[in-house]
C-alpha positions as CSV (number, residue, x, y, z in Angstrom):
1,X,-3.7,3.0,-5.3
2,X,-4.0,-0.8,-4.1
3,X,-3.5,-3.3,-6.4
4,X,-4.7,-7.0,-7.6
5,X,-1.2,-9.2,-7.8
6,X,1.4,-6.2,-8.1
7,X,3.7,-6.6,-10.9
8,X,6.9,-4.9,-11.0
9,X,7.9,-2.3,-13.8
10,X,11.0,-2.4,-15.7
11,X,11.4,1.5,-16.5
12,X,9.1,4.5,-15.4
13,X,6.9,5.6,-18.1
14,X,7.0,2.3,-20.2
15,X,4.0,0.4,-18.2
16,X,0.7,0.0,-20.2
17,X,-1.4,3.0,-18.2
18,X,-4.3,1.5,-18.9
19,X,-3.2,-1.9,-17.0
20,X,-5.0,-2.9,-13.8
21,X,-1.9,-4.6,-12.4
22,X,0.4,-1.4,-11.5
23,X,2.1,-1.5,-8.4
24,X,4.0,1.2,-6.5
25,X,7.9,1.2,-7.6
26,X,10.6,1.4,-4.6
27,X,11.5,4.8,-3.5
28,X,15.1,5.4,-5.1
29,X,17.5,7.6,-3.2
30,X,19.2,10.1,-5.2
31,X,23.0,9.1,-4.6
32,X,25.8,11.0,-5.8
33,X,28.1,9.3,-8.4
34,X,31.6,9.5,-7.1
35,X,34.6,9.9,-9.6
36,X,37.5,11.8,-10.5
37,X,35.5,14.6,-11.1
38,X,34.0,14.9,-8.1
39,X,29.8,14.1,-7.4
40,X,28.1,14.5,-10.8
41,X,24.6,15.4,-10.7
42,X,21.5,13.4,-11.9
43,X,20.2,14.2,-15.2
44,X,17.0,16.3,-14.5
45,X,14.6,13.8,-16.1
46,X,15.7,11.0,-13.9
47,X,15.2,13.2,-10.9
48,X,11.6,13.9,-11.7
49,X,11.2,10.2,-12.6
50,X,12.1,9.7,-8.7
51,X,10.2,12.4,-7.6
52,X,7.2,11.5,-9.2
53,X,7.5,7.7,-8.0
54,X,7.7,9.0,-4.7
55,X,4.7,10.9,-4.5
56,X,2.7,8.1,-6.2
57,X,4.2,5.7,-3.4
58,X,3.2,7.8,-0.5
59,X,-0.2,8.2,-2.0
60,X,-0.5,4.5,-2.1
61,X,0.9,4.1,1.5
62,X,-1.5,6.5,2.7
63,X,-4.3,4.8,1.1
64,X,-3.5,1.5,2.7
65,X,-3.7,3.3,6.0
66,X,-7.1,4.9,5.5
67,X,-5.5,8.1,5.2
68,X,-7.3,9.1,2.0
69,X,-7.1,13.0,2.7
70,X,-3.3,12.4,2.4
71,X,-3.2,10.0,-0.4
72,X,-5.2,12.9,-1.9
73,X,-2.6,15.6,-1.6
74,X,0.4,13.1,-2.9
75,X,-1.5,12.2,-5.8
76,X,-2.4,15.9,-6.4
77,X,1.6,16.6,-6.6
78,X,2.1,13.7,-8.7
79,X,-0.3,15.0,-11.1
80,X,1.2,18.5,-11.1
81,X,4.6,17.1,-11.8
82,X,3.0,15.3,-14.7
83,X,1.4,18.2,-16.2
84,X,4.8,19.7,-15.7
85,X,6.4,16.8,-17.8
86,X,3.6,17.0,-20.3
87,X,3.2,13.2,-20.0
88,X,-0.1,11.6,-21.0
89,X,0.5,8.4,-19.4
90,X,1.6,9.8,-15.9
91,X,-1.2,12.3,-15.9
92,X,-3.7,9.3,-16.4
93,X,-1.8,7.4,-13.7
94,X,-1.8,10.2,-11.1
95,X,-5.7,11.5,-12.1
96,X,-7.0,8.0,-11.6
97,X,-5.4,7.5,-8.2
98,X,-6.7,10.8,-7.2
99,X,-10.4,10.0,-8.1
100,X,-10.0,6.7,-6.5
101,X,-8.6,8.3,-3.3
102,X,-11.5,10.9,-3.3
103,X,-14.2,7.9,-3.7
104,X,-13.0,6.0,-0.7
105,X,-12.9,9.4,1.5
106,X,-16.7,9.8,0.4
107,X,-16.3,12.3,-2.2
108,X,-17.9,10.9,-5.2
109,X,-18.6,14.0,-6.7
110,X,-14.8,15.0,-6.6
111,X,-14.2,11.5,-8.1
112,X,-16.2,12.2,-11.0
113,X,-14.8,15.8,-11.7
114,X,-11.4,14.5,-11.4
115,X,-12.0,11.5,-13.9
116,X,-13.4,13.9,-16.2
117,X,-10.3,16.5,-15.9
118,X,-8.4,13.3,-16.4
119,X,-9.4,12.3,-19.6
120,X,-9.3,15.6,-21.1
121,X,-5.6,16.3,-20.1
122,X,-4.7,12.7,-21.5
123,X,-7.0,13.4,-24.9
124,X,-5.3,16.8,-25.1
125,X,-1.8,15.0,-25.2
126,X,-2.9,12.2,-27.7
127,X,-3.2,9.7,-24.9
128,X,-5.4,6.9,-25.6
129,X,-9.0,5.5,-24.0
130,X,-8.8,4.7,-20.4
131,X,-11.2,2.1,-19.2
132,X,-10.1,2.0,-15.8
133,X,-11.1,5.8,-15.5
134,X,-14.7,5.0,-16.9
135,X,-14.9,2.5,-14.1
136,X,-13.9,4.4,-11.1
137,X,-16.5,7.2,-13.0
138,X,-19.2,4.4,-12.9
139,X,-18.6,3.7,-9.3
140,X,-19.0,7.1,-8.2
141,X,-22.0,7.8,-10.1
142,X,-23.5,4.6,-8.4
143,X,-22.6,6.3,-5.2
144,X,-24.5,9.4,-5.9
145,X,-27.7,7.5,-7.4
146,X,-26.9,8.4,-11.0
147,X,-27.5,4.9,-11.9
148,X,-28.0,5.0,-15.5
149,X,-25.0,7.0,-16.0
150,X,-23.4,4.2,-14.0
151,X,-24.7,1.6,-16.5
152,X,-23.5,3.7,-19.7
153,X,-19.6,4.1,-17.9
154,X,-19.7,0.5,-16.9
155,X,-20.6,-0.7,-20.2
156,X,-17.7,1.6,-22.1
157,X,-15.5,0.6,-19.4
158,X,-16.2,-3.5,-20.1
159,X,-15.7,-2.5,-23.9
160,X,-12.5,-0.5,-23.3
161,X,-11.2,-3.7,-21.6
162,X,-12.2,-5.7,-24.4
163,X,-10.4,-3.8,-26.9
164,X,-7.1,-3.7,-24.6
165,X,-7.2,-7.7,-23.9
166,X,-5.6,-8.1,-26.9
167,X,-2.0,-6.7,-25.4
168,X,-0.7,-10.5,-24.4
169,X,-1.7,-12.8,-21.6
170,X,-1.0,-10.2,-18.9
171,X,-3.3,-7.8,-21.0
172,X,-6.2,-10.4,-21.2
173,X,-5.8,-10.8,-17.7
174,X,-6.3,-7.5,-16.5
175,X,-9.0,-7.0,-19.1
176,X,-10.6,-10.1,-17.3
177,X,-10.6,-8.2,-14.1
178,X,-11.8,-5.1,-15.3
179,X,-14.5,-6.6,-17.5
180,X,-16.1,-8.4,-14.8
181,X,-16.1,-5.8,-12.1
182,X,-17.6,-3.3,-14.9
183,X,-19.9,-5.8,-15.1
184,X,-20.8,-5.6,-11.6
185,X,-21.4,-2.1,-11.5
186,X,-23.4,-2.1,-14.3
187,X,-25.5,-5.0,-12.5
188,X,-25.7,-3.0,-8.9
189,X,-27.2,-0.2,-11.0
190,X,-29.4,-2.1,-13.0
191,X,-30.6,-4.0,-9.7
192,X,-31.1,-0.7,-7.8
193,X,-33.5,0.4,-11.1
194,X,-35.4,-2.9,-10.6
195,X,-34.6,-3.8,-14.8
196,X,-34.6,-7.0,-15.0
197,X,-34.2,-6.9,-18.7
198,X,-30.7,-4.9,-18.2
199,X,-29.6,-7.7,-16.0
200,X,-30.8,-10.3,-18.3
201,X,-27.9,-8.9,-20.5
202,X,-25.3,-8.8,-17.7
203,X,-23.6,-12.1,-18.4
204,X,-22.9,-11.3,-21.8
205,X,-20.9,-8.7,-21.0
206,X,-18.6,-10.8,-18.9
207,X,-18.6,-13.3,-21.8
208,X,-17.0,-10.8,-24.3
209,X,-13.5,-11.4,-22.6
210,X,-10.9,-14.2,-23.3
211,X,-11.8,-17.2,-20.9
212,X,-8.0,-18.6,-21.1
213,X,-7.4,-15.3,-19.0
214,X,-8.1,-16.5,-15.9
215,X,-5.3,-18.8,-16.0
216,X,-2.5,-16.1,-15.8
217,X,-4.3,-14.5,-12.5
218,X,-2.3,-14.7,-9.0
219,X,-4.2,-16.7,-6.2
220,X,-5.7,-13.2,-4.8
221,X,-7.0,-12.3,-8.4
222,X,-8.6,-15.2,-8.6
223,X,-10.3,-15.1,-5.6
224,X,-11.6,-11.4,-6.3
225,X,-12.6,-12.8,-9.7
226,X,-14.6,-15.4,-8.5
227,X,-16.2,-13.3,-5.7
228,X,-17.4,-10.8,-8.6
229,X,-18.5,-13.7,-10.9
230,X,-20.5,-15.2,-7.6
231,X,-22.1,-11.5,-6.9
232,X,-23.1,-10.9,-10.2
233,X,-24.9,-14.2,-10.6
234,X,-26.9,-13.4,-7.5
235,X,-27.8,-10.0,-8.6
236,X,-29.1,-11.6,-12.2
237,X,-30.8,-14.3,-10.0
238,X,-32.3,-12.4,-7.3
239,X,-35.9,-11.7,-8.7
240,X,-36.3,-15.1,-10.9
241,X,-34.7,-17.8,-8.6
242,X,-34.1,-16.2,-4.9
243,X,-32.9,-19.6,-3.6
244,X,-29.9,-19.6,-6.3
245,X,-29.3,-15.9,-5.6
246,X,-29.0,-16.6,-2.1
247,X,-26.3,-19.6,-2.5
248,X,-24.3,-17.2,-4.9
249,X,-24.3,-14.2,-2.7
250,X,-23.4,-16.2,0.2
251,X,-20.7,-17.8,-1.8
252,X,-19.5,-14.2,-2.8
253,X,-19.4,-13.1,0.9
254,X,-17.2,-16.1,1.9
255,X,-14.9,-15.1,-0.8
256,X,-14.7,-11.7,-0.1
257,X,-14.0,-12.6,3.5
258,X,-11.0,-14.7,2.3
259,X,-9.7,-11.8,0.2
260,X,-9.7,-9.4,3.1
261,X,-12.3,-7.4,0.8
262,X,-14.5,-6.7,4.0
263,X,-16.7,-3.6,2.1
264,X,-17.9,-5.9,-0.4
265,X,-18.4,-8.6,1.7
266,X,-21.0,-6.6,3.7
267,X,-22.8,-5.6,0.5
268,X,-22.8,-9.5,-0.5
269,X,-24.2,-10.4,2.7
270,X,-27.0,-7.8,2.6
271,X,-27.5,-9.2,-0.9
272,X,-28.0,-12.6,0.7
273,X,-30.3,-11.2,3.4
274,X,-32.6,-10.1,0.7
275,X,-32.6,-13.2,-1.2
276,X,-33.2,-15.2,1.8
277,X,-36.1,-13.1,3.0
278,X,-37.5,-13.4,-0.6
279,X,-38.1,-17.1,0.1
280,X,-39.6,-16.8,3.3
281,X,-36.4,-17.7,5.7
282,X,-37.0,-14.7,8.1
283,X,-34.4,-16.0,11.0
284,X,-31.7,-16.7,7.9
285,X,-32.3,-13.0,6.6
286,X,-32.2,-11.4,10.1
287,X,-28.9,-12.9,11.0
288,X,-27.7,-11.8,7.5
289,X,-28.9,-8.4,8.0
290,X,-27.1,-8.5,11.3
291,X,-23.9,-9.5,10.1
292,X,-23.9,-6.9,7.4
293,X,-24.9,-4.3,9.7
294,X,-22.2,-5.0,12.2
295,X,-19.5,-5.3,9.6
296,X,-20.6,-2.0,7.6
297,X,-20.5,-0.1,10.9
298,X,-17.0,-1.0,11.7
299,X,-15.6,0.0,8.5
300,X,-14.9,3.2,9.9
301,X,-12.5,2.0,12.3
302,X,-9.0,0.7,12.3
303,X,-9.6,-3.0,10.8
304,X,-11.6,-1.2,7.6
305,X,-8.0,-0.1,6.4
306,X,-6.6,-3.6,6.3
307,X,-8.8,-4.7,3.6
308,X,-6.9,-6.3,0.9
309,X,-5.4,-4.5,-2.0
310,X,-7.1,-6.6,-4.5
311,X,-11.0,-5.2,-3.8
312,X,-11.6,-3.3,-6.5
313,X,-9.9,-5.4,-9.2
314,X,-8.1,-2.1,-10.7
315,X,-4.8,-0.4,-10.4
316,X,-4.2,-0.2,-6.9
317,X,-7.6,0.6,-5.3
318,X,-9.5,-1.3,-2.6
319,X,-12.2,1.0,-2.3
320,X,-12.4,2.5,-5.9
321,X,-15.8,0.8,-6.5
322,X,-16.8,0.9,-2.5
323,X,-20.7,1.3,-2.7
324,X,-21.2,0.9,0.9
325,X,-22.5,4.6,2.6
326,X,-22.5,5.2,5.8
327,X,-25.9,5.3,6.2
328,X,-26.1,1.7,4.8
329,X,-25.1,-0.2,8.3
330,X,-28.5,1.7,9.9
331,X,-30.6,0.6,7.0
332,X,-29.3,-3.1,7.2
333,X,-29.8,-2.9,11.5
334,X,-33.3,-1.9,10.8
335,X,-33.8,-4.4,8.6
336,X,-32.8,-6.6,11.0
337,X,-35.3,-5.9,13.6
338,X,-32.7,-3.5,15.2
339,X,-29.9,-4.9,16.4
340,X,-26.7,-3.2,18.2
341,X,-24.1,-2.0,15.6
342,X,-21.3,-1.9,17.9
343,X,-21.6,-4.8,20.7
344,X,-18.0,-4.7,21.8
345,X,-18.0,-0.5,22.3
346,X,-21.5,-0.1,23.6
347,X,-20.7,1.4,27.0
348,X,-24.4,1.1,27.9
349,X,-24.3,-2.7,28.4
350,X,-24.3,-4.1,32.0
351,X,-20.9,-5.3,32.8
352,X,-20.3,-9.0,33.6
353,X,-20.8,-10.1,37.1
354,X,-18.2,-12.5,38.4
355,X,-20.1,-15.4,39.9
356,X,-19.6,-16.2,43.8
357,X,-17.7,-18.6,44.8
């Protein structure tokens, strides 16, 4: 679904499906060819190509509008057509996008099942390993509280990204995005487990990638990458150097805001709040908790669906590792001492009084 820096695809089926930089192809009309013999039908294979891309494009459009269940329907159609064609690469793409939609629709268990079915179907047809599927699976595990499995899958995704980085500059760039995002999921899970030893190993996961790959990233991809890196640093430092963690988390939140990735921004604000509280800055922590809570609470509305397509750092999914749950806003509001989550839609507030002249 949503994408970090779309890249055009010269020919359907030729794109490297492990790549994190896929984009929707334009819808193509089937036009009859005029000639002496009248209209000539398109070859069947080309008609299937067009139909598949239409399903994928419709799914991405629905996802962009926050219509996740509609997106699921479109991706299921694409997956069925990919099975009909017996195409491992197309099964991988449509299965991944379906899992992403399910995760965004608050269905992490279904996302896990889809990721597993996709792996099996691709392997049956001789397809290669798919680190991006491991990443969305890791995110689903995190959402389900299965932190050990989330760590294992995130580590596997990072290792797969490193192996894929040999595919030229573009391959190295997409591998860098995937590797860093996988390291972030690993760090988030380790943080939940209070595993300081595991957190200390996270920087080495990032070091596995080509440092020159960042030079070919687009501006939006670079912002997403830097935000991930700052949040990772905050998670690693939170227990040993909370002042540094606070600084890094706020910088991550600022970058998320700049990139329009508000789901991850709210999480970074909450991380900054925990760090500020740890150094005794209660007022600052309360303000950060309030900001995180109100942003998270607003994410069920229209504004949340305008989030940048670069949020996940993976093929087309702004919400592919969305880690905020519907309960987070309430929990953060309680941490702030009790705040109004929807100050501009709360009908219980007294109306403004017009001053007498």
